[in-house]
Every structure is written in structure tokens, then in C-alpha cells.
N, C-alpha and C positions, 0 to 999 in steps of 0.2 A: 487602465484599462480594465481590461476587458478579457471576464473567466469564463470556462464550463466548466462546469463539474456535472461529472458521474461518479454510479456508484454502486457499489454489486456486498457478499458481504462472501463470507470465507467462518468455514465451520474446521480445528486443528487439534490437536493435542499435544503437550509440551509442558515441562517438568523450570524449574525456573533454584537451580540450585544451592541458592545465598540465605542465611539465616534470614535477612531482608526480608523478602518475601513472607512468609509468614504458611500457614498452611500450603503456599502455591509450589513449594522444593519441592511436592510431588505430583509424579502425571497428574494431571489433569487438562479438561475439554477446557476452548473459547471460542466463540463465536464474535466470530470483530461488523458491522459494520464498518463496510472500505470509502471514503471518494476521493478522486481523485480530481484533483481541480487544474487549470491547461490554462494557460496565460497568456496574453500577446501584449504589445501595447498599441497595435495595428491590427484592425483583421485582414486575411492572407488575400488572393489574387478575385477569390470568390463569393468574401464579404464576409467570413466563421475565422471563428480561431480555431477549431478543428473535427474537421464530422464526430457527431455521437456519435457513429452507427459504430466509426468505424475506434474511437475514446471508450466507450466502453465494449469490443471486440480484447484491442492492448489487455484491458484492466482484467476482462476473464481470463486473458490469456498467461494472467502476468501471475495471478489468485492460481487455475488451474498449480499451480506445480503445489500449492503450498491443503487446496481442498481435502479435506478428510483425512490428510499426513500427523506423525508423530514427526514435530520436527528439527528431537531429538537423533531422530534416525534420516534423518540427511541431508546430507555430504554440504551441502549448500550454510551447511550452520552448524558445523565442525566446529567444536571450542567459543560457542557466540551465546551468550545468558540472549533466546527470546523476549525483548524486554515487550513491547507493542511497538515503546520508541524503534525498538532496532527495526521490529519489521516494519514499522509505519517507511521505514530510512530504505528497507531491504526492497518495499514493491514500489516507492522509485524513483531509485538509482533500474529496479529492469524496466518501468514505464522509462526514461530518459533515453535507454537505448533503444527504444519501438521508434519506426516510422513516426508512426504517429506522431512525435513531439515534434518534426522538423521546420523549425523553425517555429516556434513558440520562445518565447523568454522565461517562463520556464514551472512549474508545478505544485502542489501542493497537495499532500496522500494525509485524512485523519484518518485513523483505526480507531471504533466506538464500540469500547466493548460496554458501555453502557448507555441511557440518556443520558446520563447521570459525568458518566466521564468516560472522554477520550481525549489523543498523542495525534497531534502532525509534524507533520516534520519539509520542509520544501526546502526546491534547492532552485537554484538557478538553470536555466538549458544545457 
């Protein structure tokens, strides 16, 4: 299995309104380092998994919806608790809708909250 990973970051604000989240129940900021890994069992006719520039642009476009936004105010997240897990799936699902994923076997999105804590979500194409 071949894999190509691109990385970006995004700053957001949100709240996690459940007691389990302690002080994060209130509005707070978060900065995520976001990695998208595109996978393919066999290389395409050009000998690549995905064009790195196109993959980078696709990730930037998906994250652009979130960048500097209060997620609590976005219609995309109405009724959603915007945990890191939920955001990883949201990013992966938006990337999967992008042309850059045509012919891939799947992708994985990792959101890193710190050097010591991160979440990943993997989906088939």
C-alpha cells in the first residue's frame, strides 16, 4: 500500500457542552495540526498516489471552511459536539468528496491537539 501525507493547520473556537469535558465546556480556542494521508494499492498511470500539490490544495480548501471560525456558529455543526474525533471525520468526509481522491483506496485524517495527543479517522474511498 502506497501512502502520501500532506499537512496543514487550522485555528478554531468551539465549546464542548457536556460535563465530561470539564473546563472545555465553555468557549475556547483550539489549534489543530491536520494531516491527510491518501492511500492507493497500486500507483496510477503517472506513477503516483496523488499529486501532492492537488492534495495540499484540497486540504487547504476543506480547512478554509473552519479557519478562524467559531464552530458553534456554523450550520455544518448544528447539533454536533465538535470533538476532535468528530472534526477528523468531517475533514475526511469532505476530502473524500474532492476530485483529488478519485481512484484512491482510502484516506486517513489525523488531528493533532498537541505533540502528545491526537485523533485519527480512516475511511475507505
